[in-house]
Structure formats: C-alpha cells, structure tokens
C-alpha positions as CSV (number, residue, x, y, z in Angstrom):
1,M,-24.4,-83.5,-185.2
2,I,-24.3,-85.1,-188.8
3,I,-27.9,-84.3,-190.6
4,G,-28.0,-87.3,-193.0
5,A,-26.0,-89.8,-191.1
6,S,-27.3,-92.8,-192.8
7,G,-26.2,-91.6,-196.4
8,G,-23.4,-92.3,-198.5
9,V,-21.6,-89.2,-196.9
10,G,-23.0,-89.3,-193.1
11,A,-22.2,-92.6,-192.9
12,F,-18.9,-91.9,-193.3
13,A,-18.9,-88.8,-191.5
14,V,-20.2,-90.5,-188.5
15,Q,-17.5,-93.2,-188.4
16,I,-14.5,-90.5,-188.6
17,A,-16.2,-88.1,-186.0
18,K,-16.1,-91.3,-183.9
19,S,-12.5,-92.5,-184.6
20,Y,-11.5,-88.5,-183.5
21,G,-13.3,-89.1,-180.3
22,A,-16.3,-87.3,-180.9
23,E,-19.6,-87.3,-179.0
24,V,-21.8,-87.8,-182.5
25,T,-25.6,-87.4,-183.0
26,G,-27.2,-88.8,-185.8
27,V,-30.1,-87.5,-187.6
28,C,-31.7,-89.6,-189.7
29,S,-35.7,-91.7,-190.8
30,T,-37.0,-94.1,-188.3
31,R,-36.2,-96.8,-191.2
32,N,-32.2,-95.9,-190.3
33,V,-32.1,-95.3,-186.8
34,D,-30.8,-98.7,-185.6
35,M,-28.0,-98.3,-189.0
36,V,-26.9,-95.0,-187.5
37,R,-26.2,-96.6,-184.3
38,S,-24.5,-99.7,-185.8
39,I,-22.1,-97.2,-187.4
40,G,-21.5,-95.8,-184.0
41,A,-23.4,-93.1,-183.3
42,D,-23.6,-91.9,-179.4
43,H,-27.1,-90.4,-180.0
44,V,-29.9,-90.7,-182.6
45,I,-32.7,-88.1,-183.6
46,D,-35.5,-89.9,-185.9
47,Y,-36.4,-86.6,-187.7
48,T,-39.7,-87.9,-188.6
49,K,-40.6,-88.0,-184.9
50,E,-38.2,-84.9,-182.9
51,D,-37.1,-81.7,-184.6
52,I,-33.6,-81.3,-183.9
53,T,-34.5,-78.3,-181.9
54,Q,-36.3,-79.8,-179.5
55,S,-33.6,-81.9,-177.5
56,G,-32.3,-79.8,-175.4
57,R,-28.7,-79.2,-176.1
58,G,-26.8,-76.8,-178.3
59,Y,-24.5,-78.7,-181.2
60,D,-20.5,-76.9,-181.4
61,L,-20.8,-78.0,-185.0
62,I,-23.2,-79.5,-187.0
63,L,-22.8,-81.1,-190.3
64,D,-25.8,-80.8,-192.6
65,T,-25.3,-83.5,-195.4
66,A,-29.3,-83.7,-196.2
67,G,-29.7,-79.7,-197.5
68,N,-33.5,-79.2,-196.5
69,R,-33.8,-76.9,-193.5
70,S,-33.6,-73.3,-193.1
71,L,-30.3,-71.9,-191.8
72,S,-32.6,-70.4,-188.9
73,H,-33.8,-73.7,-187.7
74,L,-30.5,-75.4,-188.3
75,R,-29.0,-71.8,-186.3
76,R,-31.4,-72.6,-183.4
77,A,-29.5,-76.3,-182.4
78,L,-26.2,-74.8,-182.6
79,T,-24.6,-73.1,-179.3
80,P,-23.7,-69.5,-179.7
81,K,-20.0,-70.1,-181.1
82,G,-21.1,-73.3,-182.9
83,T,-20.2,-73.8,-186.6
84,L,-22.6,-75.0,-189.5
85,V,-21.3,-76.9,-192.4
86,I,-23.6,-77.4,-195.3
87,V,-22.8,-80.3,-197.4
88,G,-24.5,-79.7,-200.8
89,G,-28.3,-79.5,-200.3
90,T,-31.8,-79.1,-202.1
91,G,-34.3,-76.0,-203.4
92,G,-35.1,-73.8,-205.7
93,P,-35.3,-74.6,-209.9
94,W,-32.5,-71.6,-210.0
95,L,-29.7,-72.0,-207.2
96,N,-30.4,-75.3,-205.9
97,G,-28.8,-75.7,-203.1
98,I,-26.0,-73.0,-203.8
99,G,-28.6,-70.3,-202.7
100,R,-29.2,-71.6,-199.2
101,T,-25.1,-72.0,-199.0
102,F,-24.5,-68.5,-200.1
103,R,-27.4,-67.5,-198.3
104,G,-24.4,-69.0,-195.2
105,V,-21.7,-67.2,-196.4
106,V,-23.2,-64.1,-196.5
107,L,-25.0,-64.2,-193.1
108,S,-21.6,-65.6,-191.2
109,P,-19.8,-62.4,-190.5
110,F,-22.9,-60.6,-189.1
111,V,-23.5,-63.5,-186.5
112,S,-21.5,-65.6,-183.6
113,Q,-21.8,-68.7,-185.0
114,N,-19.7,-69.9,-188.0
115,L,-21.9,-70.7,-191.1
116,A,-19.2,-72.2,-193.6
117,F,-19.9,-74.7,-196.4
118,F,-17.5,-78.0,-197.5
119,V,-16.5,-78.8,-200.9
120,S,-14.7,-81.8,-201.1
121,V,-10.9,-81.6,-202.5
122,R,-8.8,-84.7,-203.0
123,K,-5.3,-84.5,-200.7
124,K,-3.0,-86.8,-200.3
125,D,-2.3,-86.4,-196.7
126,D,-6.5,-87.0,-196.4
127,L,-6.5,-90.2,-198.5
128,V,-3.5,-91.8,-196.1
129,D,-5.3,-90.7,-192.7
130,L,-8.7,-92.6,-194.0
131,N,-6.8,-95.5,-195.4
132,K,-5.2,-96.2,-191.6
133,L,-8.7,-95.4,-190.5
134,I,-10.1,-98.2,-192.7
135,E,-6.9,-100.5,-192.0
136,A,-7.5,-100.2,-188.1
137,G,-11.0,-101.0,-188.9
138,K,-12.6,-97.9,-187.5
139,I,-14.2,-97.0,-190.5
140,T,-16.5,-99.4,-192.9
141,P,-18.4,-98.5,-196.3
142,A,-22.0,-98.9,-195.3
143,I,-23.7,-100.7,-198.7
144,D,-27.2,-100.3,-198.9
145,S,-27.3,-101.8,-202.3
146,T,-25.2,-103.6,-205.2
147,Y,-26.5,-102.8,-208.9
148,P,-24.6,-104.8,-211.8
149,L,-23.8,-101.9,-214.9
150,S,-26.4,-103.2,-217.1
151,E,-29.0,-101.5,-214.7
152,T,-27.3,-98.1,-213.9
153,S,-30.4,-96.5,-214.7
154,E,-32.0,-98.3,-212.2
155,A,-29.6,-97.4,-209.5
156,L,-29.3,-94.0,-210.4
157,R,-33.2,-93.6,-210.0
158,Y,-33.1,-95.5,-206.2
159,F,-30.6,-93.2,-205.1
160,G,-32.1,-90.5,-206.2
161,E,-35.2,-91.0,-204.1
162,G,-32.9,-89.7,-201.6
163,H,-33.6,-92.5,-199.2
164,T,-30.5,-94.8,-199.4
165,Q,-28.5,-96.4,-196.0
166,G,-24.8,-95.4,-197.2
167,K,-23.9,-96.0,-200.7
168,V,-25.2,-97.8,-203.8
169,V,-22.5,-99.7,-205.5
170,I,-22.4,-100.2,-209.4
171,T,-20.4,-103.6,-210.3
172,V,-18.5,-104.0,-213.2
173,D,-17.4,-108.0,-214.0
174,Q,-14.6,-109.0,-216.0
175,D,-16.8,-109.9,-218.7
176,T,-18.0,-106.3,-219.5
177,K,-14.5,-104.7,-219.0
178,S,-13.3,-107.0,-222.0
179,Q,-16.0,-106.1,-223.6
180,T,-15.2,-102.6,-223.3
181,R,-11.9,-102.9,-223.9
182,S,-12.1,-104.0,-227.6
183,D,-14.7,-101.9,-228.6
C-alpha cells in the first residue's frame, strides 16, 4: 500500500513497485483515483470514502508519504509481520513529522511489525537502476503543473497546499539563464 500515491514521491513509488512485480494499492483522494490507476496501481482506496483499515486486507508493506495518520491506525492495516515505512510527515509545531517517526522507531522493537523511516540517499547504483526503468518506459514522471521561474512563489504556494498530482515543475528558459550568468 502506498499512501499519497498521487503525490510526487508516491507516483514514483507506485511505478517502481509495479516494475518489480508488486501488487500495489494506492491511497489518494477522489480527484486522483483515475490518475493513480493510470500509473499502474492494481487497487485504489479513496481515503475520503473508505478507511484504509476497512478494506479487509492486511498489507505486508505500507509506504506512508502523506504523514497524517497515527501509528496505531497504520499498524491496523499491516499484517502481523508487516513493515511500515514512514516518509516525512506532518504534525505538531515542535517536531513536525519527526515525532511520529521517532515514536515508530522506539516502538518497533516491542511489536511484531517493523516500523521504519526512510531518508533519501543518492547512490549511483540506484540512479543507474532508475535510469534503466525510465529508458524501458516503466517509469514516467507524473507532472501536475508547470510554472515559469518568475512564478516560483505561486508554484510553492500551490505545492504547499498538498494536493498535487505528481510533480510541480519550475521552468527556466534560456534568456533567464543568460541573464543569471551575466549578473
């Protein structure tokens, strides 16, 4: 299960998982259901209509890119030996998503499920593998919208709303590049 399957990270996660033969359930809002199906999810849960714990399934792996569900809620959707991977998160003015991540790491040794977090680290071998998947047409970036460099603040505002379908792209044209270099 990939929670946040229509976002920038989630859309790539769905496609990568499918390219390795996984059966994928994507979780997203109503407006993103068709998009998540189109990138390869086998099943889609519209979180505005269905609770992820009510699908009748237990998941071996949950990748949570949305970060707004409690650990206890997510654990109910896991199989007894399943793994929860937390990618970022929201919550609280002091620790933001780190608090939930920290609680998962502390709790993990005391439960049968593996509660982990993910931090991106660039590795050459991983990038080579991703490039192969892109060249084979198994991964295609999902682009929500494109903004010129002059509208970066508007792009960041839109992205900050947290409801994008894939990536928000900032374009830099050649004139901007030459102006920047001459300054």
